[in-house]
C-alpha positions as CSV (number, residue, x, y, z in Angstrom):
1,M,42.7,26.2,-7.4
2,T,44.0,23.0,-8.7
3,T,46.4,22.7,-11.7
4,K,43.6,21.0,-13.7
5,Q,41.5,24.2,-13.6
6,R,41.9,26.9,-16.2
7,Q,41.7,30.6,-15.2
8,D,40.8,33.1,-17.9
9,V,41.2,36.7,-16.9
10,I,38.8,39.5,-17.9
11,H,38.8,43.2,-17.0
12,E,35.1,43.9,-17.3
13,A,32.3,42.6,-15.1
14,K,30.6,40.3,-17.7
15,F,28.1,37.9,-16.4
16,M,27.0,34.6,-17.9
17,D,23.3,33.6,-17.8
18,G,23.5,30.0,-18.9
19,D,22.4,30.4,-22.5
20,E,25.8,29.2,-23.5
21,F,24.7,25.7,-22.3
22,H,21.7,25.1,-24.5
23,I,21.8,21.4,-25.5
24,A,20.3,19.9,-28.7
25,V,18.3,16.7,-28.8
26,F,19.8,13.6,-30.3
27,K,17.3,11.9,-32.7
28,L,17.5,9.1,-35.2
29,L,14.1,7.6,-35.8
30,Q,11.1,9.5,-37.0
31,Q,7.5,8.7,-36.0
32,D,6.8,7.0,-39.3
33,G,9.5,4.5,-38.7
34,T,12.1,6.0,-41.1
35,L,15.5,7.5,-40.2
36,Y,16.1,11.2,-40.3
37,D,18.2,12.4,-43.2
38,G,21.8,11.9,-42.3
39,A,21.0,9.6,-39.4
40,K,22.5,6.2,-39.1
41,A,20.8,3.4,-37.1
42,P,22.9,1.6,-34.5
43,K,23.9,-2.0,-35.1
44,L,20.9,-3.9,-33.8
45,E,20.4,-7.5,-34.8
46,K,16.9,-8.8,-35.5
47,E,16.8,-11.1,-32.4
48,K,17.7,-8.3,-30.1
49,A,15.4,-5.8,-31.8
50,L,12.5,-8.2,-31.3
51,R,13.4,-8.8,-27.7
52,I,13.3,-5.1,-27.1
53,Y,10.0,-4.7,-28.8
54,R,8.4,-7.6,-26.9
55,A,9.5,-6.0,-23.6
56,M,8.0,-2.7,-24.6
57,L,4.7,-4.3,-25.6
58,F,4.6,-6.5,-22.6
59,T,5.0,-3.5,-20.3
60,R,2.1,-1.7,-22.0
61,V,-0.1,-4.8,-21.7
62,L,0.9,-5.3,-18.0
63,D,0.2,-1.6,-17.3
64,E,-3.3,-1.7,-18.8
65,R,-4.3,-4.9,-17.0
66,M,-2.9,-4.0,-13.6
67,L,-4.4,-0.5,-13.6
68,A,-7.7,-2.2,-14.4
69,A,-7.1,-4.6,-11.5
70,Q,-6.4,-1.6,-9.2
71,R,-9.7,0.0,-10.3
72,Q,-11.5,-3.3,-9.5
73,G,-10.1,-3.3,-6.0
74,R,-7.8,-6.3,-6.6
75,L,-4.7,-4.3,-6.2
76,S,-4.0,-1.4,-3.8
77,F,-1.7,0.7,-6.0
78,Y,-0.1,0.8,-9.4
79,M,2.2,3.1,-11.5
80,Q,2.4,2.9,-15.3
81,C,5.4,3.2,-17.6
82,T,3.1,4.0,-20.5
83,G,4.7,6.4,-22.9
84,E,8.2,5.9,-21.5
85,E,8.9,2.4,-22.7
86,A,11.5,3.4,-25.3
87,A,13.5,5.4,-22.7
88,V,13.6,2.5,-20.3
89,V,14.0,-0.5,-22.5
90,G,16.3,1.2,-24.9
91,S,18.7,2.1,-22.2
92,T,18.5,-1.3,-20.5
93,A,19.2,-3.1,-23.7
94,A,22.4,-1.1,-24.2
95,L,23.8,-2.4,-20.9
96,D,25.6,-5.6,-20.0
97,D,23.3,-8.0,-18.0
98,N,25.8,-7.8,-15.1
99,D,25.5,-4.0,-14.9
100,M,23.4,-2.8,-11.9
101,I,20.1,-1.0,-12.4
102,M,18.8,1.3,-9.7
103,A,15.2,2.3,-10.6
104,Q,12.9,5.0,-9.3
105,Y,9.5,3.3,-9.6
106,R,8.4,3.4,-13.2
107,E,10.9,1.1,-14.8
108,Q,9.2,-2.3,-14.8
109,A,10.1,-2.4,-18.5
110,A,13.8,-2.8,-17.5
111,L,12.9,-6.0,-15.6
112,A,10.7,-7.2,-18.4
113,Y,13.6,-6.9,-20.8
114,R,16.0,-8.7,-18.4
115,G,13.6,-11.7,-18.0
116,F,11.6,-11.1,-14.9
117,S,8.7,-13.5,-15.3
118,V,5.0,-12.7,-15.2
119,D,4.8,-14.8,-12.0
120,E,7.5,-12.7,-10.4
121,F,5.7,-9.5,-11.2
122,M,2.5,-10.7,-9.8
123,N,4.0,-12.3,-6.7
124,Q,5.5,-8.9,-5.8
125,M,2.3,-6.9,-6.5
126,F,0.1,-9.2,-4.5
127,G,2.7,-9.7,-1.7
128,N,2.1,-13.4,-1.5
129,E,4.3,-16.2,-0.1
130,K,6.5,-16.2,-3.2
131,D,7.2,-12.5,-3.1
132,Y,11.0,-11.9,-2.8
133,G,10.2,-9.0,-0.5
134,K,7.9,-11.1,1.8
135,G,5.0,-8.8,1.3
136,R,6.8,-5.9,3.0
137,Q,6.7,-3.5,0.1
138,M,4.0,-1.6,-1.8
139,P,3.1,-3.0,-5.2
140,I,5.6,-2.2,-8.0
141,H,8.5,-2.0,-5.6
142,Y,10.4,-4.8,-7.4
143,G,13.9,-6.2,-6.8
144,S,15.9,-9.0,-8.3
145,A,19.4,-9.9,-7.3
146,K,19.7,-12.4,-10.1
147,L,18.8,-9.7,-12.7
148,N,21.0,-7.0,-11.0
149,Y,18.0,-4.8,-10.3
150,M,18.2,-3.1,-6.9
151,T,15.0,-3.2,-4.8
152,I,13.0,0.0,-5.3
153,S,12.6,2.4,-2.4
154,S,9.8,4.9,-2.2
155,P,11.6,8.0,-0.9
156,L,12.3,10.2,-3.9
157,A,15.9,10.3,-5.3
158,T,17.5,8.2,-2.6
159,Q,18.7,5.7,-5.3
160,I,20.8,8.4,-7.0
161,P,23.6,8.8,-4.4
162,Q,23.3,5.0,-3.8
163,A,24.2,4.5,-7.4
164,A,27.2,6.7,-7.2
165,G,28.4,4.7,-4.2
166,Y,27.7,1.3,-5.8
167,A,29.4,2.2,-9.0
168,Y,32.5,3.4,-7.0
169,G,32.5,0.0,-5.3
170,Q,32.4,-1.7,-8.8
171,K,35.5,0.3,-9.8
172,M,37.3,-0.6,-6.5
173,A,36.5,-4.3,-7.0
174,G,38.0,-4.2,-10.5
175,Q,34.7,-5.0,-12.3
176,E,34.2,-4.2,-15.9
177,N,30.7,-3.0,-15.2
178,C,28.7,0.1,-14.4
179,T,25.6,1.2,-12.6
180,L,22.7,2.9,-14.4
181,V,20.3,4.9,-12.2
182,Y,16.8,6.1,-13.3
183,F,15.0,9.2,-12.0
184,G,12.6,11.8,-13.1
185,E,13.2,15.5,-13.7
186,G,11.4,16.2,-10.4
187,A,13.8,14.0,-8.5
188,A,16.6,16.0,-10.1
189,S,15.5,18.9,-7.9
190,E,16.4,17.0,-4.8
191,G,19.7,17.6,-3.0
192,D,20.5,13.9,-3.4
193,F,20.9,14.5,-7.2
194,H,23.5,17.1,-6.8
195,A,25.4,15.2,-4.1
196,A,25.5,12.1,-6.3
197,L,26.8,13.9,-9.4
198,N,29.5,15.6,-7.4
199,M,30.6,12.4,-5.7
200,A,30.6,10.5,-8.9
201,T,32.8,12.9,-10.8
202,V,35.2,13.5,-7.9
203,H,35.7,9.8,-7.3
204,H,35.4,8.8,-10.9
205,A,32.6,6.3,-10.5
206,P,31.3,4.4,-13.5
207,V,27.7,5.4,-13.3
208,I,25.1,6.6,-15.9
209,F,22.6,9.0,-14.5
210,F,19.5,8.6,-16.6
211,C,16.8,11.3,-16.2
212,R,13.4,10.5,-17.6
213,N,12.2,14.0,-18.3
214,N,8.5,13.2,-18.8
215,G,7.2,16.8,-18.4
216,Y,5.7,16.5,-14.9
217,A,6.7,16.0,-11.3
218,I,3.4,14.5,-10.4
219,S,1.3,17.7,-11.2
220,T,4.1,20.2,-11.4
221,P,5.1,20.9,-15.1
222,A,8.7,21.2,-16.0
223,V,8.4,24.9,-16.7
224,E,7.6,25.5,-13.1
225,Q,10.4,23.3,-11.8
226,F,13.4,25.1,-13.2
227,A,14.1,28.2,-15.2
228,A,17.2,26.8,-17.0
229,D,17.2,24.6,-20.1
230,G,16.1,21.4,-18.4
231,V,18.3,19.0,-16.4
232,A,21.2,18.3,-18.9
233,P,23.1,21.6,-18.4
234,R,23.6,20.8,-14.8
235,A,26.2,18.3,-15.8
236,F,28.7,21.1,-16.7
237,G,28.7,22.2,-13.1
238,Y,30.3,18.9,-12.2
239,K,32.5,18.5,-15.3
240,M,30.4,15.6,-16.5
241,R,29.7,14.4,-20.1
242,V,26.0,14.8,-21.0
243,I,23.6,14.1,-23.8
244,R,20.0,15.0,-24.4
245,V,18.0,12.4,-26.4
246,D,14.5,11.9,-27.7
247,G,13.2,9.5,-25.1
248,N,10.5,8.2,-27.5
249,D,13.2,7.2,-30.1
250,L,14.3,3.7,-29.2
251,L,17.3,3.8,-31.5
252,A,18.6,7.1,-30.2
253,V,18.2,6.0,-26.6
254,Y,20.0,2.7,-27.3
255,Q,22.9,4.4,-29.2
256,A,23.3,7.1,-26.5
257,T,23.4,4.6,-23.7
258,L,25.7,2.3,-25.5
259,E,28.2,5.0,-26.0
260,A,27.7,6.2,-22.4
261,R,28.4,2.8,-21.0
262,H,31.6,2.4,-23.1
263,H,32.8,5.7,-21.7
264,V,32.0,5.1,-18.0
265,V,33.5,1.6,-18.0
266,K,36.6,2.5,-19.9
267,H,37.4,5.9,-18.3
268,H,35.6,5.6,-14.9
269,H,33.9,8.9,-15.5
270,P,30.1,9.3,-15.1
271,V,27.6,10.4,-17.8
272,L,24.3,12.2,-17.6
273,I,21.5,11.3,-20.1
274,E,18.4,13.4,-20.2
275,A,15.6,11.5,-22.1
276,M,12.9,13.8,-23.3
277,T,9.6,11.9,-23.1
278,Y,6.1,12.1,-21.8
279,R,4.0,10.3,-19.2
280,L,0.9,9.3,-21.1
281,A,-0.7,7.8,-18.0
282,A,-1.4,9.4,-14.6
283,H,1.4,9.7,-12.1
284,S,-0.1,6.8,-10.3
285,S,-3.4,5.0,-9.8
286,S,-4.1,7.7,-7.1
287,D,-3.7,10.6,-9.5
288,D,-6.1,12.4,-11.9
289,P,-4.0,14.3,-14.6
290,S,-7.1,16.1,-15.9
291,G,-6.6,18.5,-13.1
292,Y,-3.3,19.8,-14.4
293,R,-3.0,19.1,-18.1
294,S,-5.3,19.1,-21.2
295,K,-6.6,16.3,-23.3
296,K,-5.2,18.1,-26.3
297,E,-1.7,18.0,-24.9
298,E,-2.1,14.3,-24.2
299,E,-3.3,13.5,-27.6
300,A,-0.4,15.4,-29.2
301,W,2.0,13.1,-27.3
302,R,0.0,10.0,-28.2
303,E,0.9,10.7,-31.8
304,K,4.5,10.2,-30.7
305,D,3.9,6.8,-29.1
306,P,7.3,5.1,-28.8
307,I,5.9,1.6,-29.3
308,L,4.2,2.5,-32.5
309,R,7.4,4.2,-33.7
310,M,9.4,1.1,-33.0
311,R,6.9,-1.2,-34.6
312,R,6.9,0.8,-37.8
313,W,10.7,0.6,-37.9
314,L,10.5,-3.2,-37.4
315,E,7.9,-3.5,-40.2
316,S,10.0,-1.4,-42.5
317,K,12.7,-4.0,-42.1
318,K,10.3,-6.9,-42.6
319,W,11.0,-8.1,-39.1
320,W,7.4,-7.7,-37.8
321,S,3.8,-8.0,-39.1
322,E,0.2,-7.2,-38.2
323,E,-0.5,-10.9,-37.7
324,E,2.4,-11.3,-35.3
325,E,1.3,-8.1,-33.4
326,K,-2.2,-9.3,-32.9
327,S,-1.1,-12.8,-31.8
328,L,1.5,-11.6,-29.4
329,Q,-0.9,-9.1,-27.7
330,E,-3.6,-11.7,-27.3
331,D,-1.1,-14.2,-25.8
332,M,0.4,-11.5,-23.4
333,R,-3.0,-10.4,-22.2
334,K,-4.1,-14.0,-21.5
335,D,-0.8,-14.7,-19.7
336,V,-1.1,-11.6,-17.5
337,L,-4.7,-12.3,-16.6
338,D,-4.2,-16.0,-15.9
339,T,-1.0,-15.4,-13.8
340,M,-2.8,-12.6,-11.8
341,K,-5.6,-15.0,-10.9
342,R,-3.1,-17.6,-9.8
343,A,-1.0,-15.1,-7.7
344,Q,-4.1,-13.8,-6.0
345,K,-4.9,-17.3,-4.7
346,L,-1.5,-17.8,-3.1
347,P,-1.4,-17.2,0.7
348,P,0.6,-14.3,2.2
349,P,4.0,-14.9,3.8
350,T,3.9,-16.7,7.2
351,L,3.7,-14.4,10.2
352,D,7.2,-15.2,11.4
353,S,8.6,-13.6,8.2
354,L,8.0,-10.3,9.9
355,F,11.0,-11.0,12.1
356,T,13.4,-12.5,9.6
357,D,16.3,-10.6,8.1
358,V,16.8,-8.6,11.3
359,Y,19.1,-10.7,13.4
360,A,20.9,-14.0,12.7
361,R,18.9,-15.4,15.6
362,P,15.8,-13.9,17.1
363,T,16.4,-12.2,20.4
364,P,14.3,-12.9,23.5
365,A,12.5,-9.6,23.1
366,L,11.5,-10.5,19.5
367,K,10.3,-13.9,20.7
368,A,8.2,-12.2,23.3
369,Q,6.7,-9.8,20.8
370,F,6.0,-12.6,18.4
371,E,4.0,-14.5,21.1
372,Q,2.1,-11.3,22.0
373,L,1.2,-10.8,18.3
374,K,-0.1,-14.3,17.9
375,A,-2.2,-14.0,21.1
376,H,-3.7,-10.8,19.8
377,I,-4.6,-12.4,16.4
378,R,-6.1,-15.4,18.2
379,K,-8.2,-13.0,20.2
380,Y,-9.4,-11.0,17.1
381,P,-9.2,-13.5,14.2
382,E,-11.9,-11.7,12.3
383,A,-9.7,-8.6,12.0
384,Y,-6.8,-10.7,10.6
385,P,-8.3,-13.5,8.5
386,K,-5.3,-14.3,6.4
387,S,-2.9,-14.4,9.4
388,A,-5.3,-16.2,11.7
389,D,-5.6,-19.1,9.2
390,R,-1.9,-19.7,9.2
391,L,-0.9,-19.2,12.9
392,D,-0.1,-22.9,13.2
393,D,2.4,-22.5,10.4
394,T,4.5,-19.9,12.2
395,S,7.3,-20.3,14.7
396,L,10.3,-18.3,15.8
397,D,12.9,-21.0,16.6
398,D,16.5,-20.2,17.5
399,T,17.7,-22.2,14.4
400,R,17.0,-20.4,11.2
401,P,17.6,-22.9,8.3
402,E,17.8,-20.2,5.7
403,L,20.9,-18.8,7.3
404,E,22.7,-22.1,7.0
405,D,21.6,-22.4,3.3
406,S,23.6,-20.3,0.8
407,T,20.4,-20.2,-1.3
408,N,18.8,-17.5,0.8
409,T,16.1,-15.1,-0.3
410,A,18.5,-12.6,-1.7
411,A,20.2,-15.2,-3.9
412,K,16.8,-16.3,-5.2
413,G,15.9,-12.8,-6.3
414,E,15.5,-10.2,-3.6
415,V,18.1,-7.5,-3.2
């Protein structure tokens, strides 16, 4: 036992069952756009409030259009942020732009807030020649070095211990920054979650663990995932500060994350935030939620729409109007559709990009494999129409210009 631990002695076998750790929900903004009695809104200037709202609205428009594109066969896969925009944008807006974000896969709203362009979104989803990931990732696996957004990885929860390690590196480098990592309540059941929280507290890493508790781990409801009071009480097992917040309340999420960031940067001690929200859309374009939840349940949560709540607050302050709403939505829909059409027409990355980012110079074995691949495509061009059309554009020379140029793909946007 260390000197920091306190030992209380009892002489009866009394067990604790966890009820001592019930955590209340932090709320500021009601669904009608007014504050709760006794609640105080965080300091939020008009310009920033509108930037937040535009990012939320853009994400909703993007989700609607891209799911439709997937259904039309234009896109292989998509995942929506619908219903969780306040949790994602509110937390991102409370960070410094130099803070690192490690996302799970449903946080495109964070990139939208930081300035990821419509072209950058589309280039990634269609994996064309301008995609920072060179077409190697599934759609929605974004990454941007310039926006401090680590490239998304499909395996569940792997980003959580990575965030603890990255934040520890920030501290060791003397940076006045932190890392925020997003994950769902389902990912909190992975061993990586517990390892990360323990590492972060032991090594005093400036990291914010942000759990989007949206009610379902794909089709498994939260009540079947854990018997305790959600994810938040787990923080006590690691001596970590924790707050549970209404994830559909933009102001509450913003305030909670703002204070969490101040704490982790100043004291180098992690914080866990559990945002209680709801996934209004399916888990992904491959999912049908009607098999595990009712329309009545969904409609009840649609009444708590975070975008509508934020819009009403803006209107109450005379910062937004019906005319501005209609105009912005029309402009966004047109921009998304036009950009999508443009991105679809761009060719895929050249074939030799398969071999870059592995070695500084291609090995003889890689060169041989590359020539075999080209010979195979020439033999069966009908099976590889996109690659066959660009074979003459590909080469695997010893000299790789991009390695001699400091403006490499990572500096341009890929992490």
